[in-house]
C-alpha positions as a printed NumPy array, in Angstrom:
array([[ -0.027,   0.14 ,   0.156],
       [  1.506,   3.294,  -0.7  ],
       [  2.257,   5.749,   1.805],
       [  0.342,   8.529,   0.603],
       [ -3.065,   6.426,   0.928],
       [ -2.003,   5.907,   4.694],
       [ -1.162,   9.63 ,   5.359],
       [ -4.838,  10.408,   3.7  ],
       [ -6.658,   8.196,   6.327],
       [ -4.332,   9.778,   8.911],
       [ -5.716,  13.184,   7.759],
       [ -9.126,  11.859,   7.481],
       [ -9.102,  10.852,  11.09 ],
       [ -7.555,  13.93 ,  12.225],
       [-10.448,  16.076,  10.247],
       [-13.267,  13.757,  11.932],
       [-11.768,  14.077,  15.54 ],
       [-11.818,  18.21 ,  14.752],
       [-15.51 ,  18.045,  12.905],
       [-16.128,  16.123,  16.889],
       [-14.872,  18.794,  18.479],
       [-16.498,  21.338,  16.56 ],
       [-19.636,  19.741,  17.031],
       [-19.294,  19.693,  20.995],
       [-18.48 ,  23.236,  20.942],
       [-21.514,  24.084,  18.931],
       [-19.555,  25.78 ,  15.808],
       [-21.779,  24.343,  12.956],
       [-19.899,  25.924,  10.406],
       [-16.653,  24.535,  11.022],
       [-18.753,  21.147,  12.077],
       [-19.654,  21.262,   8.162],
       [-16.381,  22.371,   6.905],
       [-14.242,  19.744,   8.642],
       [-16.795,  16.856,   7.701],
       [-16.936,  17.657,   4.318],
       [-12.724,  18.098,   4.14 ],
       [-12.875,  14.546,   5.825],
       [-15.429,  12.914,   3.447],
       [-13.178,  14.237,   0.286],
       [ -9.98 ,  12.803,   1.721],
       [-11.491,   9.819,   2.899],
       [-12.756,   9.097,  -0.53 ],
       [ -9.262,  10.211,  -2.338],
       [ -7.995,   7.781,  -0.138],
       [-10.267,   4.797,  -0.951],
       [-10.002,   5.935,  -4.772],
       [ -6.115,   5.681,  -4.651],
       [ -6.11 ,   2.651,  -2.69 ],
       [ -8.267,   0.688,  -5.083],
       [ -6.005,   2.354,  -8.135],
       [ -9.   ,   4.443,  -9.529],
       [ -6.597,   7.035, -10.478],
       [ -4.073,   5.293, -12.117],
       [ -5.984,   2.875, -14.352],
       [ -9.529,   4.603, -14.854],
       [-13.107,   3.286, -14.04 ],
       [-13.506,   2.113, -17.831],
       [-10.245,   0.257, -18.039],
       [-11.014,  -2.405, -15.223]])
């Protein structure tokens, strides 16, 4: 597995933790921003792990 995939999963975890902390503090905007960034980084990590970026979906 690529090291960058692991780093993306680490960033995802940090963003989820940040979203949870913002939610507990009542900051709606930061909760939404951190949650959206966490979703994007999780999707990117999964896509990279499954080699969707390099080969493309149609090639498989």
